[in-house]
C-alpha positions in Angstrom: 124.2 95.4 99.7 122.2 97.7 97.6 124.4 99.6 94.8 123.8 103.1 94.7 125.3 104.7 91.5 127.3 108.2 91.6 124.3 109.7 89.9 121.8 108.5 92.5 123.7 109.9 95.3 124.7 113.0 93.5 120.7 113.7 92.8 120.4 113.4 96.5 122.6 116.2 97.0 121.7 118.1 94.2 118.2 118.7 95.6 119.6 121.0 98.3 122.8 122.3 97.2 122.9 123.2 93.4 123.5 126.8 94.3 126.0 126.2 97.4 125.5 127.2 100.8 124.8 131.1 100.6 125.2 131.8 104.3 128.8 130.0 104.5 129.9 131.8 101.4 128.5 135.2 102.7 130.2 134.7 106.2 133.6 133.8 104.5 134.1 130.7 106.4 134.1 128.0 103.8 137.7 127.3 103.9 138.1 126.4 107.4 138.5 123.1 108.4 135.5 121.4 110.5 134.1 118.1 111.7 130.7 116.9 111.4 128.7 114.5 113.6 125.7 112.7 113.0 123.9 111.2 116.2 121.0 109.3 116.5 118.8 110.8 119.5 116.2 107.9 120.2 118.5 105.0 119.0 117.2 102.0 117.0 118.1 100.0 113.8 119.8 102.2 111.3 119.9 102.6 107.4 121.1 104.9 105.1 124.7 104.8 106.5 126.6 103.6 103.1 124.6 106.3 101.2 125.4 109.0 103.7 129.1 108.1 103.2 128.9 108.1 99.7 127.2 111.5 99.6 129.9 112.7 102.1 132.8 111.5 100.0 131.3 113.2 97.0 131.8 116.6 98.3 135.4 116.0 99.2 134.8 115.1 102.9 136.7 112.4 104.7 134.5 109.9 106.8 136.6 108.7 109.7 133.9 106.8 111.7 130.6 105.3 110.8 128.1 102.7 112.0 127.1 99.8 109.7 123.4 99.7 108.1 121.2 97.2 110.1 123.3 97.9 113.5 121.2 99.2 116.6 122.3 102.3 117.8 122.1 103.4 121.4 120.3 106.6 122.2 122.6 109.5 121.5 125.1 107.3 119.7 127.0 108.7 116.8 126.3 107.2 113.2 129.0 108.9 111.0 131.8 111.5 111.4 133.0 113.6 108.5 136.1 116.0 108.3 136.9 118.6 105.5 136.3 122.4 104.8 133.3 124.1 106.1 131.9 125.0 102.7 131.4 121.2 102.0 130.4 120.1 105.5 127.5 122.7 105.3 126.5 121.5 101.7 126.4 118.0 103.1 124.5 118.7 106.3 120.9 118.6 105.3 120.8 116.6 102.6 122.6 113.6 104.3 120.4 114.4 107.3 117.4 113.9 105.4 118.5 110.4 104.2 119.4 109.4 107.5 116.4 110.3 109.2 113.8 108.8 106.5 115.9 105.5 106.2 116.5 105.0 109.9 112.8 105.7 110.3 112.1 102.9 108.2 114.4 100.3 109.5 113.5 101.3 113.2 109.7 100.7 112.2 110.4 97.2 110.5 112.7 96.2 113.2 110.0 96.6 115.7 107.3 94.8 113.8 110.1 91.8 113.2 110.3 91.9 117.1 106.7 91.6 117.4 106.0 88.7 115.1 109.2 86.8 116.0 108.3 86.6 119.7 105.6 84.4 118.7 106.9 82.7 115.4 110.9 82.9 115.2 110.7 82.0 111.5 108.0 84.8 110.9 108.9 87.1 108.0 107.6 90.7 107.0 107.9 91.5 103.3 107.7 95.1 102.2 105.7 96.0 99.1 106.6 98.4 96.1 104.2 101.1 97.4 106.9 103.3 98.6 107.1 107.1 98.5 108.0 108.1 95.1 111.6 108.5 94.8 112.6 106.5 97.5 112.4 103.0 96.2 116.1 102.2 96.5 116.7 104.0 99.9 113.3 101.8 101.2 114.7 98.5 99.8 118.1 99.3 101.5 116.3 99.9 104.7 114.2 97.0 104.5 117.1 94.7 104.2 119.0 96.3 106.9 116.2 95.7 109.5 116.1 91.8 108.5 112.8 92.2 106.2 112.4 91.0 102.7 111.3 92.8 99.6 107.9 91.3 98.3 108.3 92.7 94.8 110.8 95.2 93.3 108.6 95.4 90.4 105.8 94.0 88.6 108.2 92.0 86.3 109.7 90.1 89.0 106.9 87.8 90.0 103.9 86.3 89.0 100.9 88.0 91.3 97.4 87.5 90.2 94.9 90.0 91.3 91.3 90.6 91.0 92.2 93.6 88.4 93.8 90.8 86.5 90.9 88.2 86.6 88.3 90.8 85.7 89.5 90.9 82.1 89.3 87.0 81.9 86.5 85.1 80.0 86.0 83.5 83.5 87.0 85.3 86.4 86.1 82.7 88.7 88.2 80.0 86.9 91.0 79.6 89.5 92.2 76.3 88.2 92.6 77.2 84.6 94.0 80.6 85.4 96.7 79.2 87.5 97.2 76.5 85.0 97.9 79.2 82.2 100.3 81.1 84.5 102.3 78.2 85.1 102.6 77.1 81.5 103.6 80.8 80.5 105.9 81.4 83.5 107.2 77.9 84.4 110.3 79.1 86.5 108.2 81.5 88.8 106.0 80.6 91.8 102.1 81.5 91.4 101.0 84.0 93.8 97.4 84.8 94.0 95.3 87.4 96.0 92.0 86.8 97.4 89.7 89.5 98.8 87.0 87.5 100.4 86.9 84.1 102.2 84.9 82.4 99.4 87.8 83.5 96.9 90.4 82.0 99.3 88.8 78.8 99.2 88.3 78.6 95.5 92.1 79.6 95.1 93.3 77.0 97.6 91.6 74.2 95.8 93.5 75.5 92.7 96.8 74.8 94.7 98.9 78.2 94.1 102.2 78.5 95.5 101.4 81.4 97.7 97.9 82.8 98.6 97.8 86.5 99.7 94.6 87.3 102.1 93.7 90.9 101.4 92.2 92.9 104.5 90.9 89.8 106.1 90.0 89.8 109.7 92.0 87.9 112.2 89.1 85.7 112.7 88.7 84.9 108.7 92.5 84.5 108.5 92.4 81.8 111.0 89.5 80.1 109.5 91.4 79.9 106.1 94.8 78.8 107.7 92.9 76.0 109.3 91.1 74.8 106.0 94.4 75.2 104.0 96.2 72.4 105.7 93.7 70.0 103.7 93.0 71.9 100.7 96.5 72.9 99.9 98.9 71.8 102.3 101.9 73.1 100.1 100.5 76.5 99.8 102.1 79.4 101.6 99.5 82.1 103.5 100.4 85.6 103.5 98.5 88.5 105.2 98.3 91.8 103.6 96.3 95.1 103.9 96.3 96.9 107.0 99.1 95.2 108.6 100.9 97.8 110.7 102.9 97.6 114.0 99.4 98.5 115.8 97.7 95.8 114.0 100.0 92.9 113.9 99.8 91.5 117.3 95.9 90.6 116.5 96.9 88.5 113.7 99.6 86.2 115.5 96.8 83.8 116.6 96.1 82.8 112.9 98.9 80.6 112.4 100.3 82.5 109.3 103.7 83.7 109.4 104.3 85.9 106.3 103.0 89.4 106.7 103.1 92.0 103.6 103.1 95.7 104.4 104.0 99.0 103.3 103.5 100.7 106.7 107.4 101.2 107.4 107.9 103.5 104.6 105.5 106.0 106.4 106.9 105.5 109.8 107.9 108.7 111.6 111.5 109.8 110.6 114.1 109.2 113.2 115.7 112.3 115.0 119.2 112.8 113.7 121.2 115.5 115.6 124.1 117.1 113.4 126.7 119.1 115.2 129.5 121.1 112.9 132.4 122.6 114.6 136.0 123.6 113.7 138.3 120.6 113.5 141.2 121.0 116.3 143.4 119.0 113.8 143.3 121.7 111.2 144.2 124.7 113.6 
């Protein structure tokens, strides 16, 4: 479970409703009791439900039915239902719809990627990077976990990850063994993850035995070659593929023997189509 503070969900509402709903006010219908349903037109793995509930309750609405984050909705299935006065319903409508559409788009895309990977390797895993759309990091984290993925790095202080851009500042950028040894000394409780941009760099890194080696933008053929050599050079090193890993490209990498894929593609998936219906509440008549 990802915790969203009241301030965070209030900020999501405030983006749209800081002045109230002018149309509802002008029509004089705000005090009427109503019901609002959010339904998933296409169906798929859902996320954003708990955030949606918190937003709706903040407006004084009562949520009577909801799906759970990570569940699979059928096409046309209801995700959440809320009751309350029409003014609050119209204020929550678009802000909540936006959260659900974007979150469900991410979780559905990642769920599809995992289905492709696990059809070949049941233990395959997909890790999503911190390259989320600005302002969506927490929603993205929730959507990834709801779909069954993992978070690659929440932030740059969480793990040790050696990039080429780090090595360029070192006295000898090619001293993989010395650099990895230094990282182990200064971060003894962390796994040492390094990234290679070329096959030669990958082989040099493997000889220094990091805990994890990321292959950035390698072709499927290059990836398979490194995976084959890694079994003897660094048998305890975990290999990961990153750079250009999408739902479209994933299948071409499944012959490499690598089971960890790192991606930011789900964050840019098409949003889900969430239908919202508001109507008078017969219970209030």
